[in-house]
C-alpha positions in Angstrom: 0.0 0.1 -0.2 2.7 2.3 1.0 4.5 1.8 -2.6 1.4 2.6 -4.2 0.9 5.8 -2.5 4.6 6.6 -3.1 4.1 6.0 -6.8 0.9 8.1 -6.9 2.7 11.0 -4.8 5.7 10.8 -7.4 3.3 10.9 -10.3 1.1 13.9 -9.0 4.0 16.0 -7.7 7.1 14.8 -8.5 9.1 17.7 -7.6 7.6 18.1 -4.3 7.8 14.3 -3.7 11.4 14.7 -4.7 12.1 17.3 -2.2 10.4 15.2 0.7 12.6 12.0 -0.1 15.7 14.4 0.3 14.5 15.5 3.5 13.7 12.4 4.7 17.4 11.2 3.7 18.6 14.3 5.4 16.7 13.3 8.6 18.0 9.8 8.4 21.6 11.0 8.0 21.2 13.5 10.7 19.7 10.9 13.1 22.8 8.9 12.6 25.9 9.8 14.6 28.0 10.4 11.4 27.1 13.2 9.2 29.7 13.1 6.5 31.4 16.4 5.6 31.6 15.7 1.9 27.7 15.5 1.7 27.3 18.9 3.4 29.8 20.6 1.2 27.9 19.0 -1.7 24.8 20.6 -0.3 26.4 24.0 0.1 27.8 23.7 -3.2 24.5 23.3 -4.7 22.9 26.0 -2.7 25.5 28.6 -3.5 24.8 27.6 -7.3 21.2 28.0 -6.6 21.7 31.3 -5.1 23.8 32.7 -7.9 21.1 31.8 -10.3 18.7 33.5 -8.4 20.8 36.8 -8.1 21.3 36.5 -11.9 17.8 36.3 -12.5 17.1 39.2 -10.3 19.5 41.2 -11.9 17.8 40.4 -15.4 14.6 41.3 -14.2 15.7 44.8 -12.7 17.4 45.8 -16.2 14.4 44.4 -18.0 12.1 46.8 -15.7 14.5 49.7 -16.3 14.5 49.2 -19.7 10.7 49.1 -19.7 10.3 52.3 -17.9 12.8 54.1 -19.8 10.8 53.5 -23.0 7.6 54.2 -21.3 9.1 57.8 -20.1 10.7 58.6 -23.4 8.3 57.1 -25.9 5.1 57.9 -24.2 2.3 58.5 -26.8 0.1 60.3 -24.2 3.0 62.8 -23.5 1.9 66.5 -24.7 
């Protein structure tokens, strides 16, 4: 029955279920007496990469907003 529920959850929400599985693996790793530094370093590197992607996306969005507002200000058809 559990396997059926797991398959259904993976089918319905694969991303969310994958994150839940990662949390479960992390909880099992932390429940044990040993936490491998390599695992922590790998997770930190992944988080840093994700953070850099978010920063780049934020910078692109800001540049696009600046472009739109500059164009609207300079080429406003309602301007008299």
